[in-house]
VEXPANU-74158 format. One line per 4 residues: number of its first residue (from 1); their letters; for each residue x, y, z of N, C-alpha, C. Coordinates in Angstrom, 2 decimals. Atoms other than C-alpha are relative to their C-alpha. Last residue first. Layout:
N
NUM) A) X,Y,Z,X,Y,Z,X,Y,Z  ...
This chain:
173
173) KEDR) -1.38,0.39,-0.09,162.73,128.17,70.18,0.29,-1.33,-0.51  -0.73,-0.51,1.15,159.33,129.35,68.99,1.44,-0.46,0.01  0.34,0.76,1.20,157.37,127.15,71.42,0.83,0.42,-1.21  -0.63,1.32,-0.06,159.17,128.59,74.42,-0.27,-0.81,-1.25
169) AARG) -1.45,-0.18,0.11,158.28,132.16,73.54,0.73,-1.33,0.03  -0.31,-0.36,1.39,154.68,131.26,72.86,1.51,0.14,-0.19  -0.01,1.20,0.79,154.37,129.52,76.23,0.44,0.29,-1.44  -1.38,0.20,0.43,155.35,132.56,78.22,0.11,-1.21,-0.89
165) TYTG) -0.57,1.21,-0.60,152.05,132.30,80.03,1.45,-0.22,-0.37  -0.34,-0.22,-1.40,150.68,135.78,79.47,0.67,-1.21,0.66  -0.53,-1.34,-0.25,150.64,135.89,75.70,0.46,0.15,1.44  -1.35,0.04,-0.54,150.27,132.14,75.28,0.60,1.33,0.34
161) DSEA) -0.92,-0.16,1.14,147.27,132.31,72.98,1.45,0.05,0.47  -1.10,-0.93,-0.23,145.05,130.83,75.68,0.86,0.08,-1.25  0.49,-1.38,0.07,141.69,129.29,74.79,1.14,1.01,0.13  0.58,-0.25,1.32,143.08,125.84,73.93,-0.44,1.45,-0.15
157) DKIA) -1.09,-0.02,0.98,145.33,125.76,77.00,-0.53,0.33,-1.38  -0.80,-1.21,-0.22,142.47,126.76,79.28,1.12,0.09,-1.02  0.80,-1.15,0.44,140.22,124.10,77.74,0.78,1.29,0.18  0.03,0.02,1.47,142.91,121.43,78.10,-0.79,1.18,-0.56
153) RVII) -1.31,-0.39,0.49,143.52,122.36,81.73,0.03,0.07,-1.53  -0.14,-1.44,-0.29,139.80,122.19,82.53,1.33,0.52,-0.54  0.87,-0.71,0.96,139.55,118.80,80.80,0.12,1.51,0.20  -0.63,0.11,1.32,142.53,117.42,82.75,-0.80,0.78,-1.03
149) AAVE) -1.17,-0.89,-0.02,141.07,118.73,86.04,0.72,-0.02,-1.35  0.48,-1.39,0.08,137.70,117.11,85.23,1.16,0.98,-0.02  0.41,-0.20,1.39,139.45,113.79,84.52,-0.51,1.44,-0.17  -1.22,-0.07,0.82,141.24,114.00,87.89,-0.36,0.27,-1.48
145) RVAD) -0.68,-1.26,-0.29,138.00,114.84,89.75,1.25,0.17,-0.86  0.78,-1.06,0.64,136.17,111.98,88.05,0.66,1.36,0.21  -0.23,0.13,1.42,138.94,109.57,89.07,-0.75,1.10,-0.77  -1.35,-0.49,0.27,138.83,110.83,92.68,0.31,-0.06,-1.50
141) YHME) 0.04,-1.45,-0.17,135.04,110.35,92.75,1.37,0.61,-0.31  0.66,-0.56,1.20,135.41,106.85,91.36,-0.06,1.51,0.07  -0.91,0.22,1.10,137.94,105.94,94.09,-0.59,0.59,-1.29  -1.09,-0.97,-0.15,135.72,107.51,96.75,0.99,-0.13,-1.17
137) LLSR) 0.55,-1.32,0.36,132.73,105.52,95.52,1.07,1.07,0.06  0.15,-0.03,1.46,134.82,102.33,95.63,-0.58,1.35,-0.48  -1.33,0.02,0.58,135.93,103.01,99.22,-0.07,0.07,-1.54  -0.56,-1.34,-0.18,132.44,103.97,100.33,1.37,0.10,-0.69
133) NREL) 0.73,-0.88,0.89,131.04,100.73,98.90,0.58,1.42,0.04  -0.48,0.34,1.34,133.70,98.70,100.70,-0.65,0.91,-1.04  -1.39,-0.48,0.08,132.88,100.52,103.93,0.59,-0.30,-1.37  0.03,-1.46,0.15,129.14,100.01,103.42,1.41,0.56,-0.14
129) KERL) 0.40,-0.25,1.38,129.71,96.29,102.88,-0.07,1.51,-0.28  -1.11,0.38,0.89,131.68,96.07,106.11,-0.32,0.26,-1.46  -1.06,-1.01,-0.17,128.99,98.00,108.04,1.19,-0.29,-0.92  0.42,-1.20,0.73,126.28,95.75,106.62,1.08,1.07,0.07
125) RQIE) -0.17,0.33,1.43,128.19,92.67,107.84,-0.39,1.20,-0.87  -1.44,0.02,0.25,128.46,94.25,111.31,0.28,-0.31,-1.47  -0.44,-1.40,0.02,124.76,95.12,111.28,1.50,0.06,-0.27  0.46,-0.61,1.26,123.91,91.55,110.32,0.45,1.44,-0.11
121) GTIE) -0.76,0.56,1.13,126.07,90.16,113.13,-0.39,0.59,-1.33  -1.36,-0.55,-0.10,124.53,92.50,115.72,0.87,-0.50,-1.14  0.09,-1.37,0.49,121.05,91.53,114.52,1.37,0.65,0.03  0.24,0.03,1.44,121.83,87.83,114.92,-0.06,1.40,-0.61
117) TEGG) -1.19,0.45,0.71,123.38,88.32,118.34,-0.18,0.03,-1.51  0.19,1.32,0.63,120.44,90.31,119.71,1.23,-0.36,-0.84  -0.90,0.97,-0.58,121.72,93.21,121.84,-0.13,-1.38,-0.60  -1.39,-0.26,0.38,120.16,95.90,119.67,0.99,-1.02,0.53
113) LHMR) -0.47,1.12,0.80,116.70,94.37,120.10,1.47,0.13,-0.37  -0.20,1.15,-0.89,115.81,96.69,122.99,0.48,-1.23,-0.76  -1.35,-0.07,-0.59,116.36,99.61,120.63,0.28,-1.20,0.88  -0.30,1.30,-0.60,113.22,98.57,118.77,1.41,-0.05,0.55
109) ARML) 1.21,0.54,-0.60,111.55,101.83,117.78,0.30,-1.29,0.75  0.43,-0.89,-1.10,114.89,103.54,117.21,-1.20,-0.58,0.72  -0.95,0.13,-1.11,116.18,100.55,115.24,-0.41,0.88,1.16  0.23,1.27,-0.68,113.04,100.43,113.08,0.95,-0.17,1.19
105) RVFE) 1.30,-0.06,-0.71,113.28,104.13,112.29,-0.26,-1.30,0.76  -0.17,-0.86,-1.18,116.99,103.85,111.47,-1.30,0.08,0.80  -0.85,0.68,-0.98,116.43,100.87,109.14,0.12,0.82,1.29  0.80,1.11,-0.57,113.54,102.54,107.31,0.78,-0.69,1.11
101) LMSR) 1.02,-0.62,-0.83,115.59,105.72,106.86,-0.86,-1.07,0.66  -0.66,-0.41,-1.24,118.52,103.65,105.61,-0.98,0.66,0.96  -0.25,1.21,-0.78,116.28,101.96,103.06,0.66,0.33,1.33  1.28,0.53,-0.48,114.96,105.26,101.82,0.20,-1.20,0.91
97) SKRM) 0.55,-0.93,-1.00,118.43,106.81,101.63,-1.32,-0.52,0.57  -0.76,0.15,-1.26,119.91,103.75,99.91,-0.57,0.90,1.07  0.33,1.31,-0.59,117.15,103.75,97.29,0.73,-0.21,1.31  1.39,-0.05,-0.49,117.51,107.50,96.62,-0.37,-1.32,0.70
93) SFDD) 0.04,-0.90,-1.16,121.30,107.30,96.39,-1.40,0.04,0.61  -0.58,0.69,-1.15,121.13,104.27,94.13,-0.05,0.86,1.25  0.87,1.12,-0.39,118.71,105.99,91.78,0.54,-0.72,1.23  1.22,-0.56,-0.61,120.68,109.24,91.72,-0.93,-1.10,0.49
89) FDVK) -0.28,-0.41,-1.38,123.95,107.36,91.18,-1.22,0.59,0.69  0.91,-1.13,-0.18,122.68,105.59,88.07,0.11,0.42,1.47  0.62,-0.12,-1.32,125.73,103.40,87.51,-0.88,1.24,0.02  0.57,-1.34,-0.11,126.89,102.18,84.12,-0.80,0.07,1.30
85) QGTA) 1.32,-0.18,0.60,128.85,99.02,84.72,-0.45,1.45,0.13  -0.02,-1.04,1.03,132.57,99.17,85.47,-1.33,0.18,-0.72  -0.05,0.62,1.31,132.70,95.85,87.31,-0.06,1.02,-1.14  -1.20,0.84,0.14,133.64,97.30,90.70,0.14,-0.58,-1.41
81) LAVT) -1.22,-0.84,0.00,131.11,100.14,90.53,1.24,-0.83,-0.30  0.04,-0.84,1.20,128.22,97.87,89.50,1.25,0.88,-0.09  -0.33,0.87,1.14,129.22,95.32,92.15,0.01,0.82,-1.29  -1.42,0.35,-0.11,129.28,98.05,94.82,0.42,-0.87,-1.18
77) EEEV) -0.77,-1.16,0.45,125.89,99.39,93.72,1.50,-0.31,0.00  0.29,-0.20,1.42,124.28,95.96,93.99,0.81,1.18,-0.56  -0.77,1.02,0.73,126.00,95.32,97.34,-0.20,0.16,-1.51  -1.40,-0.38,-0.07,124.66,98.58,98.76,0.86,-0.96,-0.81
73) INEL) -0.15,-1.21,0.81,121.14,97.76,97.58,1.47,0.43,-0.05  0.11,0.36,1.41,121.38,94.22,98.93,0.18,1.20,-0.92  -1.21,0.73,0.37,122.65,95.39,102.35,-0.01,-0.36,-1.49  -1.03,-1.02,0.12,119.80,97.88,102.65,1.31,-0.63,-0.47
69) RRIA) 0.36,-0.81,1.18,117.31,95.12,101.95,1.06,1.06,-0.24  -0.37,0.76,1.21,119.16,92.82,104.39,-0.37,0.76,-1.28  -1.48,0.01,0.11,119.01,95.39,107.20,0.41,-0.70,-1.30  -0.43,-1.35,0.37,115.29,95.95,106.62,1.51,0.09,-0.19
65) SLLG) 0.40,-0.24,1.39,114.61,92.22,106.63,0.43,1.37,-0.48  -0.95,0.74,0.86,116.61,91.76,109.84,-0.33,0.20,-1.48  -1.26,-0.75,-0.05,114.53,94.49,111.50,1.05,-0.67,-0.87  0.21,-1.26,0.72,111.29,92.85,110.45,1.27,0.81,-0.08
61) SIEE) 0.03,0.32,1.43,112.53,89.38,111.54,-0.22,1.26,-0.83  -1.34,0.40,0.43,113.55,90.71,114.96,0.00,-0.27,-1.50  -0.84,-1.20,-0.01,110.25,92.54,115.47,1.40,-0.32,-0.52  0.41,-0.84,1.14,108.27,89.46,114.41,0.86,1.27,-0.09
57) SRTA) -0.48,0.70,1.19,110.26,87.27,116.86,-0.36,0.80,-1.26  -1.45,-0.22,0.05,109.66,89.79,119.64,0.59,-0.63,-1.25  -0.18,-1.41,0.34,105.92,89.74,118.92,1.48,0.32,-0.14  0.36,-0.12,1.41,105.93,85.94,118.89,0.19,1.44,-0.48
53) ELRA) -1.08,0.62,0.80,107.82,85.86,122.19,-0.27,0.12,-1.49  -1.15,-0.89,-0.09,105.36,88.29,123.78,1.17,-0.53,-0.84  0.34,-1.20,0.78,102.41,86.23,122.55,1.17,0.96,-0.01  -0.08,0.40,1.41,104.00,83.00,123.85,-0.29,1.20,-0.90
49) AEAD) -1.43,0.18,0.30,104.60,84.60,127.26,0.18,-0.36,-1.46  -0.58,-1.34,0.07,100.98,85.83,127.33,1.48,-0.08,-0.35  0.53,-0.60,1.23,99.72,82.34,126.53,0.59,1.40,-0.20  -0.73,0.51,1.14,102.00,80.82,129.19,-0.46,0.63,-1.32
45) DSPM) 0.25,1.41,0.32,100.64,82.99,131.97,0.77,-0.38,-1.27  0.72,0.64,-1.10,101.18,86.26,133.84,-0.29,-1.46,-0.30  1.29,0.53,0.42,103.89,87.58,131.57,-0.66,-0.75,1.15  -0.02,1.45,0.04,106.61,89.56,133.31,-1.38,-0.52,-0.40
41) DGGV) 0.15,0.42,1.38,106.59,93.23,132.42,-0.01,-1.52,-0.14  1.16,-0.60,0.63,105.95,94.45,135.96,-0.24,-0.47,-1.42  1.01,1.02,0.26,108.34,92.08,137.72,-1.17,0.52,-0.79  -0.57,1.20,0.57,111.36,94.34,137.52,-1.06,-1.02,-0.38
37) NPLL) 0.96,0.98,-0.48,109.58,97.62,138.12,0.36,-1.33,-0.66  0.85,0.64,1.00,112.61,99.77,137.54,-0.91,-1.03,0.64  -0.56,1.27,0.43,113.79,101.75,140.52,-0.89,-0.60,-1.06  0.88,0.82,0.83,113.09,105.39,141.20,0.75,-1.23,-0.46
33) VPLL) -0.77,0.54,1.12,115.06,106.82,144.12,-0.95,-0.88,-0.79  0.59,1.17,0.67,113.32,109.07,146.61,0.91,-0.43,-1.17  0.38,-0.27,1.38,115.57,111.33,148.67,-0.59,-1.26,-0.63  0.02,1.23,0.78,115.74,111.21,152.46,-0.51,0.34,-1.39
29) ADGS) 1.27,0.29,0.65,116.72,114.46,154.09,0.12,-1.29,-0.78  -0.01,-0.15,1.45,119.71,114.47,156.38,-1.37,-0.35,-0.56  0.10,-1.41,0.36,119.25,115.07,160.13,0.03,0.23,-1.50  1.07,-0.71,-0.70,120.46,111.63,161.09,0.05,1.48,-0.35
25) AAAT) -0.40,-0.30,-1.38,122.68,110.15,158.41,-1.12,0.79,0.66  -0.72,-1.24,-0.18,120.93,108.89,155.34,0.38,0.15,1.47  -0.39,-0.14,-1.39,119.57,105.68,153.91,0.84,1.27,0.14  -1.42,0.27,-0.24,117.96,106.12,150.56,0.31,0.22,1.47
21) MVES) -0.60,-1.13,-0.70,114.19,105.86,150.35,1.44,-0.35,0.31  -0.72,0.49,-1.18,113.12,103.43,147.73,0.61,1.22,0.66  -0.93,-0.90,-0.67,110.53,104.23,145.11,0.66,-0.71,1.19  -1.31,0.05,0.64,109.01,101.67,142.77,1.00,0.94,0.65
17) DLVQ) -0.50,1.37,0.08,105.93,100.78,144.78,1.42,-0.03,-0.54  -0.35,0.44,-1.35,105.41,104.42,145.77,0.58,-1.42,-0.03  -1.19,-0.74,-0.41,105.58,105.49,142.14,0.44,-0.46,1.37  -1.12,0.51,0.79,103.18,102.74,141.10,1.28,0.69,0.42
13) SDLV) -0.37,1.29,-0.55,100.85,103.64,143.99,1.16,-0.62,-0.78  -0.67,-0.16,-1.30,100.89,107.29,143.02,0.43,-1.34,0.56  -1.33,-0.55,0.24,100.14,106.45,139.39,0.76,0.16,1.31  -0.78,1.06,0.61,97.24,104.21,140.39,1.43,0.48,-0.22
9) QSNL) -0.30,0.97,-1.06,95.89,106.88,142.75,0.87,-1.14,-0.54  -0.96,-0.61,-0.90,96.18,109.56,140.07,0.42,-0.97,1.10  -1.29,-0.03,0.70,94.44,107.35,137.54,1.09,0.56,0.87  -0.45,1.37,0.06,91.62,106.70,140.05,1.37,-0.09,-0.70
5) VQSN) -0.40,0.34,-1.36,91.30,110.42,140.80,0.56,-1.41,0.01  -1.23,-0.76,-0.29,91.23,111.23,137.09,0.54,-0.35,1.38  -1.10,0.65,0.71,88.74,108.40,136.43,1.32,0.74,0.23  -0.39,1.22,-0.70,86.46,109.74,139.16,1.15,-0.69,-0.68
1) M) -0.81,-0.39,-1.17,86.42,113.24,137.59,0.50,-1.25,0.74
């Protein structure tokens, strides 16, 4: 019970410390405004500051590694598409999905790193590689669709005796 009371008192004091009453005309109610605790996350000594910097550095390097892994997979597929190599689309799709999931999870957990210049640059480079990959995939998809249409037409022509198409009459002339 004492810990609940103590926790409640700590919470109340934090809220009171971070609240500001807005100025109002006479007779108006004053509304509390929550402000961020600007000094609350400040390290108390050099060791704590070094620990926070090391943690931030680890977060940045982990996120950069995830971006680069995804970038390598996309680049590998793009090169295979551009050079006409046999492409295992299921494998690439699975690898890209896993890597993208890792990237999204890390970004959500570390949104505060989104403003880092190095991360922003890597994400921009990844975006450009993804666009090139999409373009090549679309080109291959269009080619497959055209080949499929040619095959369908050839099958229909082979199965038809021309009775309903008027082809037989033209061929005899």
